[in-house]
C-alpha positions as CSV (number, residue, x, y, z in Angstrom):
1,X,-5.2,12.1,0.2
2,X,-6.1,14.4,-2.5
3,X,-3.4,15.1,-5.1
4,X,-5.2,18.7,-5.1
5,X,-3.3,19.4,-1.9
6,X,0.0,18.1,-3.2
7,X,2.3,20.4,-5.3
8,X,2.1,19.6,-9.0
9,X,6.1,19.8,-9.2
10,X,6.4,17.4,-6.6
11,X,4.1,14.9,-8.0
12,X,6.0,15.4,-11.4
13,X,9.1,14.9,-9.6
14,X,7.5,11.7,-8.0
15,X,6.5,10.1,-11.3
16,X,9.8,10.9,-13.0
17,X,11.1,8.6,-10.3
18,X,9.3,5.6,-11.2
19,X,10.7,3.8,-14.6
20,X,9.0,1.5,-16.8
21,X,10.3,-2.1,-17.0
22,X,8.7,-4.1,-20.0
23,X,8.2,-7.6,-19.9
24,X,8.8,-8.0,-16.2
25,X,8.1,-10.5,-14.4
26,X,6.4,-12.1,-17.5
27,X,5.8,-11.0,-21.1
28,X,3.2,-8.4,-21.5
29,X,3.6,-6.7,-18.0
30,X,4.8,-3.3,-17.8
31,X,6.4,-3.3,-14.4
32,X,6.6,0.0,-12.6
33,X,10.0,0.4,-10.9
34,X,10.3,2.4,-7.9
35,X,13.9,1.8,-6.9
36,X,15.0,5.4,-8.7
37,X,12.6,7.2,-6.3
38,X,13.9,5.2,-3.2
39,X,17.4,6.1,-4.2
40,X,16.7,9.7,-4.1
41,X,16.3,10.6,-0.4
42,X,14.4,13.6,-0.9
43,X,11.9,11.9,-3.2
44,X,11.7,9.3,-0.8
45,X,11.0,11.6,2.1
46,X,8.5,13.6,0.3
47,X,6.5,10.3,-1.0
48,X,6.4,9.2,2.9
49,X,5.2,12.5,4.1
50,X,2.5,12.7,1.4
51,X,1.3,9.2,2.1
52,X,1.3,10.1,5.8
53,X,-0.4,13.3,5.5
54,X,-4.1,12.3,5.1
55,X,-3.7,10.4,8.4
56,X,-2.0,13.0,10.6
57,X,-3.3,14.3,13.8
58,X,-6.7,16.2,13.2
59,X,-7.1,14.7,9.7
60,X,-10.3,13.0,10.8
61,X,-8.9,10.0,9.5
62,X,-6.4,9.1,12.0
63,X,-5.0,5.4,12.5
64,X,-3.6,3.3,15.2
65,X,-1.4,1.2,12.9
66,X,-0.2,1.0,9.3
67,X,-0.2,-2.3,7.6
68,X,2.4,-2.8,4.8
69,X,2.0,-5.5,2.0
70,X,5.3,-7.4,1.2
71,X,7.3,-6.5,0.0
72,X,7.5,-2.9,-1.4
73,X,4.6,-1.8,0.9
74,X,7.0,-2.5,3.7
75,X,9.2,0.1,2.6
76,X,6.7,2.9,2.5
77,X,4.4,1.5,5.1
78,X,7.3,1.4,7.9
79,X,8.3,5.1,6.8
80,X,4.5,6.2,7.2
81,X,4.1,4.4,10.5
82,X,7.1,6.3,11.9
83,X,6.0,9.4,10.5
84,X,2.6,8.8,12.1
85,X,3.9,7.7,15.4
86,X,2.2,4.3,15.3
87,X,3.1,0.5,14.8
88,X,3.4,-1.5,11.7
89,X,1.9,-4.7,10.8
90,X,3.6,-6.7,8.0
91,X,1.4,-8.7,5.4
92,X,3.7,-11.4,4.2
93,X,3.8,-14.3,1.6
94,X,2.7,-17.5,2.7
95,X,5.0,-19.3,5.1
96,X,7.2,-16.3,6.3
97,X,5.5,-15.4,9.6
98,X,6.6,-17.2,12.7
99,X,3.3,-17.2,14.9
100,X,-0.2,-18.3,13.9
101,X,-1.5,-16.7,11.1
102,X,-4.5,-16.1,8.9
103,X,-4.0,-16.6,5.3
104,X,-5.9,-15.6,1.7
105,X,-5.2,-16.6,-1.8
106,X,-5.8,-14.1,-4.4
107,X,-5.4,-13.6,-8.1
108,X,-2.9,-10.9,-9.5
109,X,-2.2,-9.9,-13.3
110,X,0.1,-12.9,-13.7
111,X,-1.0,-15.7,-11.6
112,X,-2.3,-16.5,-7.8
113,X,-0.5,-16.0,-4.5
114,X,-1.2,-16.4,-1.0
115,X,-0.7,-13.8,1.8
116,X,-0.9,-14.0,5.4
117,X,-1.0,-11.9,8.5
118,X,-0.5,-12.9,12.3
119,X,-3.9,-13.7,14.0
120,X,-2.8,-11.2,16.8
121,X,-1.6,-8.4,14.6
122,X,-4.2,-5.9,15.7
123,X,-6.7,-5.6,18.5
124,X,-10.4,-5.6,17.8
125,X,-11.3,-2.2,16.2
126,X,-8.2,-0.8,15.8
127,X,-8.0,1.7,13.0
128,X,-5.6,0.5,10.3
129,X,-4.2,2.2,7.1
130,X,-3.2,-0.4,4.4
131,X,-0.4,0.7,2.3
132,X,1.4,-0.7,-0.8
133,X,3.4,0.7,-3.6
134,X,1.3,0.3,-6.7
135,X,-2.6,-0.6,-7.3
136,X,-2.6,-2.8,-10.2
137,X,-5.6,-5.3,-10.5
138,X,-6.6,-4.8,-6.9
139,X,-6.3,-8.7,-6.0
140,X,-3.6,-8.0,-3.5
141,X,-5.2,-5.1,-1.7
142,X,-8.5,-6.8,-1.6
143,X,-7.0,-9.8,0.0
144,X,-5.1,-7.8,2.6
145,X,-8.0,-5.6,3.6
146,X,-10.0,-8.6,4.0
147,X,-7.4,-10.4,6.1
148,X,-6.9,-7.2,8.5
149,X,-10.7,-7.2,8.8
150,X,-10.9,-11.0,9.7
151,X,-8.2,-10.2,12.6
152,X,-10.7,-7.4,13.9
153,X,-9.2,-4.5,12.1
154,X,-11.2,-1.5,10.9
155,X,-9.5,-0.5,7.4
156,X,-9.8,3.2,7.3
157,X,-8.1,3.6,4.0
158,X,-6.1,1.7,1.2
159,X,-3.4,3.8,0.0
160,X,-0.7,3.7,-2.9
161,X,2.2,5.5,-4.3
162,X,0.9,4.7,-7.6
163,X,-2.2,3.5,-9.4
164,X,-2.3,1.8,-12.7
165,X,-5.8,3.1,-13.7
166,X,-6.0,1.0,-16.9
167,X,-6.2,-2.2,-14.9
168,X,-9.1,-1.0,-13.0
169,X,-7.9,-2.2,-9.5
170,X,-10.2,0.3,-7.8
171,X,-13.2,-1.8,-8.9
172,X,-12.1,-4.5,-6.5
173,X,-12.1,-2.1,-3.6
174,X,-15.3,-0.7,-4.1
175,X,-16.7,0.8,-0.7
176,X,-13.3,1.4,0.7
177,X,-11.6,4.8,0.7
178,X,-8.9,4.1,-1.8
179,X,-5.9,6.9,-2.4
180,X,-3.0,7.2,-4.9
181,X,-0.2,9.6,-5.2
182,X,0.5,9.2,-8.8
183,X,-1.7,7.6,-11.7
184,X,-0.4,6.0,-14.8
């Protein structure tokens, strides 16, 4: 999605709905808290509509599924899937999915983690939009995109509500279509 097609005033309102929480979850991390944006139904609806717009009918980037990364990617991913009229695939932390899974370990700005997806989450060749709330170092998105591809998906785009550009997360997603509404 190009922010060129989104009203500047809306982008400013969306940015104002994200607050900074210093030293969370560990010292030195500046956490981007999206809960004020989620609490405002107009901002929440506008953010979902803007995230979905790049993949709607006639866009040339239509998708069959939206995959959301636990936990805040679920919030936006489910809404975007509904807006697009497609299904939703959860990418979860290790041990949270009840069926056979594929997993990947990755690093993030304050440690390591493991995520999983059901091995039958997508049919071979299905076009998938991968969605999360914030692009930081890119490790989570890189691992999630790889998982989706391992189970047969074609990852059309990796989209975020916000991007922390100073962490250079796009560098881990080179060769992928990466979109962010907000840049901090």
